[in-house]
Legacy VTK file of the C-alpha trace (Angstrom):
# vtk DataFile Version 3.0
C-alpha trace
ASCII
DATASET POLYDATA
POINTS 124 float
0.000 0.000 0.000
1.239 3.483 -0.894
1.615 5.816 2.105
1.072 9.508 1.315
1.333 11.161 4.732
-1.668 13.227 3.627
-2.462 15.120 6.867
1.080 16.461 7.233
1.376 17.280 3.525
-1.963 19.077 3.524
-0.989 21.014 6.644
2.319 22.020 5.061
0.611 23.181 1.873
-2.116 25.046 3.748
0.528 26.817 5.821
2.363 27.875 2.660
-0.822 29.156 1.002
-1.712 31.034 4.177
1.685 32.750 4.094
1.013 33.693 0.450
-2.201 35.500 1.336
-2.327 38.858 -0.391
-0.109 37.800 -3.275
-1.588 38.289 -6.723
-2.827 35.781 -9.313
-1.536 32.194 -9.075
0.986 33.084 -6.402
-1.772 33.129 -3.781
-3.782 30.086 -4.817
-1.452 27.508 -6.405
0.976 25.761 -4.096
3.762 25.515 -6.658
3.850 29.245 -7.364
3.034 30.279 -3.800
5.919 28.230 -2.466
8.415 29.990 -4.745
6.976 33.415 -3.938
6.959 32.843 -0.181
10.516 31.487 -0.197
11.663 34.522 -2.140
9.783 36.837 0.217
11.367 35.197 3.258
14.824 35.744 1.753
14.004 39.415 1.237
12.703 39.795 4.779
15.825 38.179 6.250
18.084 40.448 4.196
16.073 43.576 4.917
16.010 43.040 8.674
19.764 43.620 8.481
19.457 46.480 5.992
16.882 48.270 8.140
19.418 48.677 10.934
21.910 50.275 8.530
19.397 52.642 6.959
18.043 53.848 10.289
21.533 54.463 11.653
22.337 56.496 8.525
19.113 58.478 8.949
19.929 59.219 12.592
23.419 60.376 11.626
21.986 62.720 8.998
19.531 64.232 11.497
22.178 64.667 14.179
24.586 66.207 11.659
21.974 68.696 10.448
21.134 69.793 13.978
24.786 69.939 15.032
25.716 72.055 11.999
22.826 74.403 12.757
24.441 74.833 16.182
27.850 75.480 14.586
29.462 72.070 15.007
30.092 69.057 12.788
28.729 65.587 13.463
32.114 64.025 14.149
33.218 66.794 16.533
29.840 66.610 18.299
30.107 62.854 18.803
33.730 63.205 19.941
32.659 65.860 22.446
29.855 63.697 23.808
32.263 60.804 24.217
34.751 63.089 26.022
31.936 64.339 28.265
30.995 60.697 28.999
27.460 61.163 27.675
26.138 57.724 26.750
23.166 58.420 24.516
22.631 56.387 21.396
22.098 57.940 17.997
18.396 57.089 17.970
17.744 59.222 21.051
20.052 62.001 19.863
18.257 62.145 16.501
14.898 62.293 18.251
16.128 65.159 20.439
17.524 66.936 17.388
14.164 66.697 15.631
11.796 67.396 18.517
13.594 69.170 21.379
16.048 71.758 20.082
16.652 73.259 23.540
17.856 69.961 24.988
19.972 69.319 21.901
21.549 72.780 22.239
22.512 71.901 25.819
24.157 68.716 24.557
26.066 70.748 21.961
27.300 73.092 24.706
28.312 70.095 26.806
30.197 68.556 23.893
31.878 71.877 23.117
32.986 72.258 26.730
34.367 68.731 26.827
36.298 69.338 23.599
37.741 72.588 24.982
38.848 70.928 28.223
40.293 68.033 26.212
42.293 70.498 24.095
43.638 72.379 27.128
44.596 69.126 28.845
46.525 67.989 25.765
48.361 71.315 25.424
LINES 1 125
124 0 1 2 3 4 5 6 7 8 9 10 11 12 13 14 15 16 17 18 19 20 21 22 23 24 25 26 27 28 29 30 31 32 33 34 35 36 37 38 39 40 41 42 43 44 45 46 47 48 49 50 51 52 53 54 55 56 57 58 59 60 61 62 63 64 65 66 67 68 69 70 71 72 73 74 75 76 77 78 79 80 81 82 83 84 85 86 87 88 89 90 91 92 93 94 95 96 97 98 99 100 101 102 103 104 105 106 107 108 109 110 111 112 113 114 115 116 117 118 119 120 121 122 123
């Protein structure tokens, strides 16, 4: 007698078609095409979870740089000053402050500037 393992196969196919919900044409209703589309989509999602981290970090750097330059300082000097002042804020929070709370960001710029000045006098 031929054994087909039908319940498990059906469950596997139903799961694949459920994941293909929202796809267009045969990709949502035919297992063969849905399987290819879902596999491809999962590869994209794996890759883009990594890419998302890079793009957001770049966005935060751009926002911080714009706000720092408006305050008369470059991004790299600002970050160096914060490090010298032992301010441990990540770029996500700094970018949010730069966009929403300019007063607090100006205080951070002053703090970074002071730390850079004291660093320069200590080295000289």
